[in-house]
C-alpha positions in Angstrom: 73.5 90.5 25.5 75.1 93.2 27.7 74.1 93.0 30.9 75.0 96.3 32.6 72.5 98.0 30.0 69.8 95.7 30.8 70.2 96.4 34.4 70.3 100.2 33.8 67.0 100.1 31.6 65.3 97.8 34.6 66.3 100.4 37.4 65.0 103.1 35.6 62.0 101.2 34.5 61.1 100.5 38.3 62.3 103.9 39.3 59.6 105.5 37.2 56.7 103.8 39.1 55.5 101.5 36.2 55.6 98.0 37.8 53.8 99.1 41.0 50.3 99.4 40.1 48.1 96.4 41.0 46.5 96.1 38.1 49.6 96.5 35.7 50.7 93.5 38.0 47.8 91.3 37.9 47.7 92.0 33.6 51.7 91.0 33.4 50.6 88.0 35.3 47.5 87.0 33.1 49.8 87.8 30.0 52.4 85.2 31.5 49.6 82.7 32.0 48.3 83.1 28.6 51.6 82.7 27.0 52.6 79.7 29.1 49.5 78.2 27.6 50.4 79.1 24.2 53.5 77.3 24.6 52.4 74.1 26.7 53.4 71.6 24.0 56.8 73.3 23.2 57.5 73.1 27.1 56.8 69.2 27.2 59.1 69.0 24.0 61.9 71.0 25.6 61.3 68.6 29.3 61.8 65.8 27.0 65.0 67.0 25.7 66.5 67.5 28.9 65.8 65.6 31.1 63.5 62.6 29.3 60.0 63.9 31.1 56.9 62.2 29.6 53.9 64.7 29.0 52.1 63.5 31.8 55.0 64.0 34.4 56.3 67.2 32.8 52.8 68.7 33.3 52.1 67.0 36.6 55.4 68.4 37.9 56.2 71.5 36.2 53.6 73.3 33.6 50.6 72.3 35.8 51.9 73.9 39.1 53.5 77.0 37.3 49.9 77.4 36.0 48.1 77.4 39.4 50.9 79.6 41.0 50.5 82.3 38.6 46.3 82.0 38.6 46.5 81.8 42.6 48.9 85.5 42.7 46.2 86.4 39.9 43.7 86.1 42.6 45.5 87.3 45.3 48.2 89.8 44.7 45.3 93.0 45.3 44.8 91.6 49.0 48.9 90.9 49.0 49.7 94.2 48.3 47.1 96.1 50.6 48.5 97.9 53.6 47.5 96.1 57.1 46.5 98.4 59.9 48.5 97.7 63.3 47.4 98.9 67.0 49.1 101.9 67.5 50.1 102.8 71.5 48.4 105.2 73.4 51.9 107.4 73.4 51.6 108.1 69.4 47.9 109.5 70.0 46.8 110.8 67.5 47.8 108.8 64.9 47.6 105.6 63.2 50.0 102.7 61.9 50.2 100.4 59.4 52.3 97.7 57.3 52.8 98.2 53.6 54.4 95.9 51.1 57.1 97.4 48.7 58.9 95.4 46.0 62.4 95.5 46.0 63.2 96.5 42.6 65.4 94.7 40.4 65.9 91.4 41.4 68.0 88.6 40.1 66.4 84.9 39.6 69.1 81.5 39.2 67.3 78.4 38.6 68.6 74.9 38.1 68.0 72.0 35.5 66.1 69.8 37.6 63.0 71.0 37.4 63.8 74.1 34.8 60.4 75.5 33.9 58.9 75.4 37.2 61.7 76.9 39.4 62.6 79.5 36.9 58.5 80.9 36.5 57.2 80.2 39.8 59.1 82.5 41.4 59.1 84.7 38.2 55.2 84.8 39.0 55.9 85.6 43.0 58.5 88.6 41.7 56.0 89.8 39.2 53.3 90.1 41.4 55.1 92.0 44.5 56.0 94.6 41.9 59.6 94.1 40.7 61.3 93.8 37.5 63.8 90.9 36.9 66.7 89.2 35.2 66.1 85.4 34.8 69.4 83.1 34.3 68.1 79.6 34.0 70.6 76.7 34.0 72.9 75.9 30.7 72.4 72.1 31.4 68.8 72.2 30.2 69.6 73.8 27.1 65.7 73.5 25.6 63.8 74.5 28.2 65.5 77.8 28.5 65.3 78.5 24.7 61.5 78.1 25.4 61.7 80.3 28.6 63.6 83.0 26.7 60.6 82.7 23.9 57.9 82.9 25.9 59.5 86.0 28.4 60.7 87.8 25.1 56.7 87.5 23.9 55.7 88.7 27.0 57.9 91.6 28.4 60.2 94.2 27.3 63.6 94.0 28.5 63.3 96.9 30.7 61.0 94.5 32.9 61.7 90.8 32.5 64.8 90.1 31.0 66.6 86.7 29.9 70.1 85.7 30.2 71.5 82.4 29.3 75.1 81.0 29.3 77.1 79.3 31.8 79.6 79.6 34.7 80.6 82.9 33.0 77.2 84.5 32.8 76.8 83.4 36.6 79.8 84.9 37.8 79.0 88.0 36.1 75.5 88.3 36.9 76.5 88.1 40.7 79.4 90.9 40.4 76.6 93.3 39.6 74.0 94.7 42.4 70.4 93.7 42.7 68.4 94.3 44.6 67.2 91.4 45.4 68.5 87.7 44.6 66.9 83.9 44.7 68.7 81.0 43.9 67.7 77.5 43.7 70.6 74.8 43.4 73.3 72.8 45.0 74.8 73.8 48.2 78.4 74.8 47.0 76.6 77.0 44.6 74.5 78.2 47.5 77.4 79.0 49.3 79.6 81.1 46.7 75.9 82.7 46.0 75.9 84.1 49.5 79.5 85.6 49.7 78.9 87.5 46.4 75.5 89.0 48.1 77.5 89.8 51.2 79.4 92.2 49.7 76.6 94.2 48.4 74.3 93.4 51.7 72.0 92.1 49.3 69.2 89.8 50.7 68.8 86.4 49.2 66.8 83.6 49.4 68.6 80.7 48.8 67.0 76.9 47.4 68.9 74.3 48.1 68.9 70.7 49.2 70.4 67.3 51.2 70.0 64.3 52.1 66.2 64.2 52.9 65.5 61.0 55.3 62.5 59.1 54.9 62.0 57.3 58.2 59.3 54.0 58.3 58.6 52.7 61.7 56.8 49.5 62.4 53.5 50.7 62.6 53.7 52.0 59.0 51.5 50.6 56.0 54.2 49.1 54.5 52.1 48.8 50.7 51.1 52.3 50.8 54.5 53.4 52.2 56.4 51.9 49.3 53.8 53.0 46.8 54.9 56.2 47.6 58.5 55.7 48.3 58.9 54.4 45.1 56.9 57.4 43.4 59.0 60.3 45.3 62.5 58.7 44.6 62.3 57.8 41.3 60.3 60.9 40.2 62.5 62.8 37.4 65.2 59.9 38.0 65.6 60.8 41.5 66.7 64.7 40.2 64.5 66.2 42.8 65.6 68.2 45.4 62.9 66.8 48.1 63.4 63.3 47.0 63.6 60.9 49.6 67.5 60.5 49.6 67.7 57.0 51.9 65.2 55.1 53.8 66.0 54.6 57.6 64.1 51.5 58.5 63.2 50.1 61.6 65.0 46.9 61.4 61.9 44.5 62.5 60.0 45.4 59.0 62.9 46.3 56.7 62.6 43.1 54.6 59.0 43.6 54.3 59.4 47.1 53.2 62.0 46.4 50.7 59.5 43.4 49.5 57.2 46.0 48.9 59.2 48.5 47.0 60.7 45.6 44.8 56.9 44.9 43.9 56.2 48.8 43.7 59.5 49.4 41.1 58.1 46.9 38.8 54.4 47.6 39.1 55.3 51.4 38.2 58.5 51.2 36.2 58.2 47.7 34.5 60.4 44.6 34.7 62.6 46.6 32.1 62.7 50.1 33.2 64.9 51.6 30.6 62.3 50.5 28.0 60.0 52.2 29.4 58.8 55.8 27.2 58.0 57.4 30.6 61.4 57.1 32.4 63.2 60.2 32.2 67.0 60.0 32.2 70.2 62.0 33.8 71.1 65.3 33.0 74.4 65.0 31.5 77.0 62.5 31.2 79.0 64.0 34.3 76.2 64.0 36.6 75.6 60.0 34.8 79.5 58.9 35.6 79.2 60.4 39.4 75.8 58.4 40.0 77.3 55.0 38.9 80.3 55.5 41.0 78.1 55.6 44.5 76.6 52.1 43.3 77.9 49.6 45.3 77.2 46.3 42.9 77.5 43.8 46.3 74.5 45.7 48.1 71.9 46.0 45.0 68.6 44.6 46.0 67.5 45.5 42.4 68.7 47.7 39.7 72.1 48.8 38.8 71.5 48.5 34.8 72.5 51.8 32.7 72.5 52.9 29.4 75.1 55.7 28.5 73.4 56.0 25.2 70.9 57.1 26.7 72.0 58.5 29.8 69.5 56.4 32.0 70.2 54.5 35.5 67.4 51.9 36.5 65.5 52.3 39.6 68.0 50.9 42.1 68.0 49.8 45.7 70.9 49.2 48.0 70.4 47.0 51.4 73.2 46.7 54.0 74.6 50.1 53.9 76.2 52.3 56.4 76.8 56.2 56.6 80.0 55.3 56.0 79.5 54.3 52.1 80.1 56.3 49.8 76.5 57.2 48.8 76.0 58.5 52.3 78.6 61.2 51.6 76.6 62.9 49.4 73.0 64.2 48.2 72.4 61.1 45.5 70.3 63.4 43.3 69.8 60.1 41.1 67.5 56.7 41.1 69.0 54.9 43.6 67.7 54.5 47.2 70.2 53.4 50.3 68.0 51.4 53.1 70.0 52.2 56.4 68.0 50.6 59.5 67.5 51.4 63.6 66.6 49.2 66.4 64.9 51.7 68.4 62.7 54.7 67.8 65.3 56.9 70.2 68.2 56.0 67.7 66.7 57.6 65.0 67.2 61.0 66.9 70.7 60.0 67.9 71.2 59.2 64.4 70.1 62.5 62.8 71.5 64.8 65.6 74.3 65.5 64.0 73.5 65.4 60.6 73.2 68.5 57.8 69.4 69.9 58.4 67.8 68.7 55.0 65.4 70.3 52.7 62.8 67.7 53.5 61.9 64.6 56.1 59.7 62.4 55.3 57.8 59.7 58.1 55.8 56.8 57.3 53.7 55.7 60.9 50.5 55.2 62.2 52.3 56.2 66.1 51.3 59.3 66.9 53.9 60.1 69.5 56.2 58.8 66.8 55.0 61.6 64.5 54.8 64.3 67.0 58.6 63.3 68.2 59.9 63.9 64.6 57.6 66.9 63.5 58.7 68.4 66.8 62.3 67.5 67.4 63.8 67.8 64.3 65.2 70.5 62.3 64.1 70.4 58.4 62.6 72.7 55.9 59.3 70.9 55.4 57.9 67.4 54.8 55.0 64.7 54.8 53.5 62.4 57.0 52.9 59.4 54.9 53.6 60.3 52.2 56.6 62.3 49.6 57.0 65.1 47.8 54.0 66.5 47.8 54.1 69.2 50.3 55.3 71.9 47.7 52.8 71.3 45.2 50.6 74.1 47.0 50.5 77.4 47.1 49.1 77.2 50.6 52.2 76.9 52.0 55.7 78.2 51.7 58.6 75.8 50.6 61.9 76.4 51.7 65.1 75.1 53.6 67.2 75.5 56.8 70.4 75.9 57.8 72.3 74.2 55.4 69.3 73.1 52.8 68.7 77.1 52.4 67.0 80.5 53.7 63.9 82.0 52.8 60.8 80.5 51.3 58.2 80.9 48.5 55.0 79.9 47.4 51.7 82.0 47.3 51.7 84.5 50.2 55.2 83.6 51.3 56.7 84.0 47.8 55.1 87.4 47.6 56.6 88.0 51.0 59.6 87.0 49.6 60.2 89.6 47.1 58.8 92.6 49.2 60.0 94.5 52.1 57.4 95.1 54.5 57.0 99.2 55.4 56.3 99.8 59.0 54.6 103.2 59.2 53.1 105.6 61.4 50.5 108.1 60.2 50.7 111.1 62.5 47.8 114.2 62.6 48.7 117.3 63.0 45.5 118.9 64.9 47.0 117.6 68.3 50.5 117.6 69.3 51.4 115.9 73.0 53.9 118.1 74.7 55.6 115.2 77.2 58.3 114.1 74.9 59.6 117.3 74.3 62.6 119.3 76.5 62.7 120.6 78.7 61.7 117.4 80.4 59.1 117.8 83.3 58.7 114.8 85.7 55.5 115.3 87.4 52.1 114.9 85.8 53.5 114.7 81.8 56.1 112.2 83.5 53.7 109.6 85.3 51.4 110.3 82.0 54.2 109.0 79.6 55.2 106.1 82.4 51.6 104.7 81.8 51.2 105.4 78.0 54.2 103.5 77.4 53.5 100.7 79.7 
């Protein structure tokens, strides 16, 4: 596939104005929605092949969320794209002022392997709603899903509007060497840094959705049974290969043993006595990541789990106790089914522990103490999160989802996603039936000067 030719055709298509009409954008979103519905089963098979996802999990965490986002954009694009009147200073009489969203133009969307369908089509829906053309680059680590994405987009859209480029590092590097009007990247921090370096050369605006070690705080007031239930769900969903999974638990020492007891019950309840034989339990994406995760497990600190199967690339839900920040498992984002548990004595210590840590994509607190909750949500810097739950803050089009600091920049979903793929123009429409003389030379410091001073106050 000739990337230069695709880029040239997409730029020409955008410059023709074809993507600007709101009716066109809505029609394209409807076409995308219907095609996703058409291939829903095939998407499920692909997710099973790439990541071992069950049909239910594939719909709950990928296809269903995609359909929800597309539906939301179909309903709201006309409103989002309309101009918005703002106050005009008296000094600019007679005129009106407004802000109007404008598509960037030709955008690049680079998606990861862990939620390969969701994290490709969700931002694409936002890009289409905003009026852009797009090149989509799915991950080489999820080849079955990439093939379905290529099939769906190829059936929906001509290449000059939306195109899919498959491949690995060579194709990624080639795309990043090109001049786009906007780039949306989801992936690791290391690759995100490289994307930012490349985009800086062309002063290309970029959204980076990265990751990090997202802490899950549990204090002594927490309802431990429901906390354990929701933590186990969030941690081991997709075998822990979720950018907003609770990376580790930071638990008040006085309730740690009780929390572990409840976590062990929940692992057995949700995944069975033998999780590796559970047909709904997924797998690690490839052998490289499988070996990396095995290297993070300290067998002397295992409370439950640790079993693995190289043939199926599965690692059982694992809990490690008596972990410190010096342990290997705390030196990098885990991105797998390993749950380290660390402790603190007093709640003030939580802020001392987290103060110098990189800003995470998500942060969670389980507590019934309103003061503790307030302090965490106000004093800690993180992309987003939940109080007394995990994961679910990203499953809505009503709130933006994104990181801060080391976990990324920019956000998307719903209106925030539309804005991410748009530049907002600020425009003054000045009337010609009157022209106040105060601003023109030769300047007069008398009455005009006083009037100008009053108008600009």
